[in-house]
N, C-alpha and C positions, 0 to 999 in steps of 0.2 A: 878371497873366494878360494885362491889355492890351498890355505888351511882348510877351510871347511869342508872342500873338495875330499883332501885327504883326510880328513876327520871321519868321514860317514863313509867315506868309499868300500869301509870293511864289512860296514853296515849293510851296507846295500850288496855287499856280493853274497853277506852271509841269506840275504833277505831272498835274492832273487835263487840262490842254492837249494835253500830247505823250501822255498815259493810260498807265497802269499797268500796262498788258496785257504778260504773258511771249511773246507769241506773237512771232516775229523777222522783219525786216522784212528783205527779197531781192528776189533778180530771178525768182524763180517765182511762179507763180499759186497760188494760195491751193487750187485743186482738185488740185495735182501731190503727190501722197503723198512725203514724204518719208522713209528709212528710219533714220530716228531718233527723239528723244526731242523733239516739238513739238506746239506748239497752235495750231492754224489759225482757229479761234472766238474772236472777242474776249472772248467774254461767258464763257469756260471759265476758270477758276481752280483750283491747288492740285490737280494731277493726282497720286495715288499708287498706287505697285504695289510691293506686298511680298509677305512668305509669307503666309500666313492666321496669324493670331494673335500675329505678330513685328513691330510697326511700325517698329523701325530696321532691319530685315533687307533685303537686296537681293533681286530677281526672278530666283534661280535656285532652279529644283527638280529633284527627281530623276526621272526619265523612271520610269512602270509604279510609283510610289510612290502614298501618302496626300497629297502635298505638295502643296498649293493656291495658287494665286496671289489677290491680294486686290487689286484695281484700283478707285479711287474719284476722283471731282474733283468740284469744285462747278462751278455754273451760276448764272448772273447773271441769265438771262431768268425773268420774272416766272410763266410758266405752263411744266407740265411739257412736255419735249419729246418726240418720238420719236426715240430715239437705237438705234443698232445697232454691234455691235460683229462684226468677222472677227478670223482670224488668220493671218498669211503666214509662211512659212518662208522663211530669210534665208540664206545664206552666211557666212563667217567675216567677210567685209568688208562686212557688211550689205547687200549686194546681193541682192534676189529671186532666191530658188533656181528651178531649171525644174521641179521638181517642181509637181504638181498638189494642190486642197487632199486630195485625197480619199487623193494619196499620204501623207499626213502628219497628218491629221484624221480622226478619226470623228465624223458628225453633221453639223450646219446649217453650211454656208457663213457666215451671216447670225443674228446674234442678235441680239433685241430685249433693251434692257435695260430691267427691270421695275422695278427694285427703286430707289426714290428717296424721299426726305426733305425735309421743307420744314425749313427754318433755324426756330431756337426761342430769342425772346428777342435777337435779333442786331439792331443797327443797319444792317447790311447784309444786304438778305434776299438767300438763294439757295436753289439745289435741290441735294440730294447726292445724286450715283449711284453706285451702285456695282455691282460683279459677281464671279464668281469665275471662276478658269479653272484646270483643268478643271473642267465641271458636267456635269448633265444633258444637255445638249442639243449638247457636244463634247467630244470626247478626243484625247491629242493621243499622237502613235502613234512619231513619231523624235524622237531628239536634235538639238540645235542652234540658230540665235539665231532668234527669233520678234520679231514685231512683232506688236503688240495694235493695232488700228485701229478707232477709235470712228465713225460717221458718221451723216449724218441717213438720210435715205431710200433712198438709193444711193453707193456707195463714192465716186460723183466730188463728194463732198460732204463731205468730210473733218472732223471736229473734233479731234479728238485722237490722237495716235498716242505709244504707248510700248513700249520693247524690254522683253523677257526673256530669258531662258536654260532651257533644258530638257539637262540633261544625264545620261549614262549609265553607270555607275561601271565602266568598264574600264581607266582611268591609275591607277595610286598614285600619288602625286606628295608629293613629300620635299622641305621649301623648310626654306632659313633667311634671314634678315634681318641684317645685320651693318654695321658701320662699313667706308666704301671701303677697299679696299686699296692701290688706289694712292694715294702720299701729295698729290699736286695735287688730290684728291678727298676727305681725309680728314676733312678740316673740315667739309665743307659738303654731302656726299653718303653714299646709301644703296646697300648693295650688296646682291642677292636672286640666291641660289642654290639650282638645285633640282636633281632626278633623277627620271626617267619609268618605271618601270616599267610597262608593258602588257600585259594580258591575252589581246591578239589578235596576230594574225601579222601580223605589220610586215617587208616585205621591202625598204623603202627609206625608213627613217626619214629620213632628209634632205631625201627629197619628197614622203613622203605625211604628216610631222605638222608642226603649226603650233602656235606657242604666242604668247599675248597676255598682257602683265602689267600689270596698273592699279595704279595707287598711289591708295587710298580711293575707288576705285570711279569714277575718272575716265575718260573716254576720248577727253581731248584732248591727251594727251599719254603712250599706251601705248607699249609696248615689243613690237613686234610679228615677225611670223614670224621667232624667234630660232629657231636651228639648234644642233643637240647639238655641243658640243665634241668629246666622243668618246660611242662606243657599245661597250657588254658583256652581247653574248644581248641580252636584253629591255631592258637599263636604258639610258637615255639622258641623258646628265650635262651639265650647263647649269651651268659653274665659272668663267662670264670674269672679268674685273679689270676690263673697261671696258665692254661692251656689254650688261652689265646692271646700270645704276646708275639710280639716282633722286635729284634733287636732294631733301634732305630736307626742306627748306619751315620753318615753325613751327608750332607747337602755333596752333588755328584758334579766329580771336574769337567770339563768341557774343552773342546777342541771347535775352533772355527775356524772353518776352511774354507768356506765361500770365496774368498778371493785371493787370488793370486800375485796382487797386486800390492793387495795393502796390509800389511803387516796387525794382524787382531791382538787384543789382549792374551796374554799367556802364549803367544808364538815368539819366541825368540828372532829367528831369522826364516825368510823363505829363498830358495837357491835352487837355481834348475841346475842338475847335473842329469846329461843324456843317460837315456830319454824321458825323463818325467821332472817334474819340481818337488821340492822337498820343502816340510815344513820342520823346522826344528824346533821342538817346544823347551819354555823354559821348563830348567828341572824341578820334579813336583817333589812334595816335602812328606814326610811321614808324617799323621796327624795323630795317633793313635790317644795320646794324651792332651792334644791341646783343648781350650775351651771350646764352644760351640762358637759360629760364624754362620751367620745367615747370607745367602745367596742368593740370587735367581735360578733355576735349572729347569729342567724338562723330565726332571725323574727318571731318567736312565734312557728316555729317547735319543733319537736320532731324525736329521731334514737333509734331504738332497736337497743344495742349491748353489747356482753360479749366481754371485749378485751379480756379474757381468754380462749374463746370458737373457735369454728371453723365454729358452723351454729347459729348463734344467733336468729333465728325464735323458734329454740327447748333450746339453750342450755342458754339463758337469763334466768335468776332466776326473781322470785318476790320480792321485798322490803319495807321495811316501810321508808318513807322520813317524818321527820320530819323539820317541816317548824317555824320560832317563828319569831313575827314581836313584838317588844317594843312598847308601847302604853301607855301612861298615864293615861289613864281614857278609859273605852270603850264608843263605840259609839251609841247614843241612837235613832238616827231617821234613821238607815240603817246597812247593814251587808258587810264584807270586803267577799273577794273570792279571791282565786287561780286559773287564766285561761290560758289556751293557746291553742295550736292546740291539744293536746295530750286529751282533753277533751272538742274538739268542742264549747270552747269559751260560756261554758253553764255555770250558774250560781244555784246551787243548794245545798241541804244541805250536800252533799258529799265533795265539794270543799269548802264549806264558812269555816271560819275560827271561832275559838272559843274565848273569852275571858278569860285568866287566872287571878285573883287578886292577887294569889300568885308570880307570876312571871312580873306581868304589861305588858302583853302583850298578843297580839293573835297568837295561833298555830293552827296549822292544821298536821295530819298525811293521807300523802295517802299512797297507796299500790301502787306500781309501777312495771313494767316488767324494769329488768335494759336497761341503755339507757343512753342517753341526751335531758335534757327537757328544751325550753325554758319557761318561764314562765314571768305573771305579777301579781301584786294587783289591784283588781276591787271593786269598793265600789260601790254599790245598794242601793239606798237609797229606803226608804220604800212607797215613792208615784212616784217612777220611774220602768221603765221597761229597760231603759236604763243603761247599767254601764259606772262608770265613771273611768277611768283607770288615769287621774290628779291628782286624791286625794290623792294618794301614791306617782304615781309615777314621776310626773310632766310633763308636757308640754313643747317641744323643738322643734324649725322650722329646728334645723340641725340633728336630729336625722334620721336615716337611717331606711326608709321603703319600704316595696313593695305594688305596688297597681296594682289593677288588675279592667281590664275594660272589660265587656262581654255586647254585641248588639244584642238584639233583634229586629226580624222584623215580624211585622202580619199586613197583609192588609185587607179588608172586605171579599175577597175571601178563606182566609187561615181558616185551622182549627185548628193550634197550632199557636204558638210561635218557627220561625225558629230562633237558635244561630248563625248568620254570623261572629260573629268574637270574639277573646278572645286575650290580650294582657296582659303582664304584664312588669311595668316599677319601675326602681327604682330609690328613691330620691336623690343618691348621684351621677346619670346619666344623 
């Protein structure tokens, strides 16, 4: 036990020194609203937004339906805070639309968050906040992209922002994912072909219709503004051989931290070093050139869960997860990151691995709420803003992935981008 403690004590000190907060460092003032998923206040942890009753769902709902979104987050503050939320309508590129609040919503612009619970029987004390959209105080009137902004007593003090989608079912989408057609991509990539059938008059589909395609609900590598290959009546056909390709990647790695008592697969050891439990993961392997191996994953998602408790919202504790990737020499032209939906596929100092010359490999410690987490290693070169997952994970056309197609419509008389359809399609179906 002493050996384990001394081995990871330095990692813990570094983790505490640099912080385990998921708020990004950048050149903006913390009062500047970012139209993305972002934590502004360092005490906020584990933001969640999904369809009510479906923990692994993504945040899109149908307009004028019974669909409801649940938004949750933890605050490490000792006492309850006066938090409020508002919603902001955005265009397809996540810029604020020119609409006023009364154009896209009914009710109050600012709404207090009154539902909160204190953590129970946890080493890390926190307060769990939650609210739903829509609710008795706010209703949505239009489709499109939305930002939920949680803030303190006024909007100049943002705390958290989360994106969500409201669609109106005006476009029927038929899609299929298959192995890439072109020989040079056949071993590594997947091709997504689809057809749109609009139930509204669209006189200029090449100018009025915009399509965005996401792999596993990532938005750092989307295909955007795809144009139809050809149009027949109300049908738009997108059957390219190159413009609609995604690298297949590999199945996600995972952390099972649902229990502090039982050592699950891929966990080398669980130990307590005051003030928290530490999960020491088995060393990962670089699999760039390995053959494809299939195993069950949840395509980058994560699930908050304490298997020994009744209410994981407040009984799941926070634990340190220690990752290690053996690597002979440090990379000189970029950095490695651990990414997944748990950190919104963002590449910041909080999820950047550091090279350990003594262990000859990259390591990272994350402070996460108990649960099950999919993750992957991403390489970001110094000259690129796009993350390369294939650098460590490899790329295979056989990999099981989810794809999401978003269809937007805006004509000359529209003041905003209508979101007329969303569909998900799996590469194995």
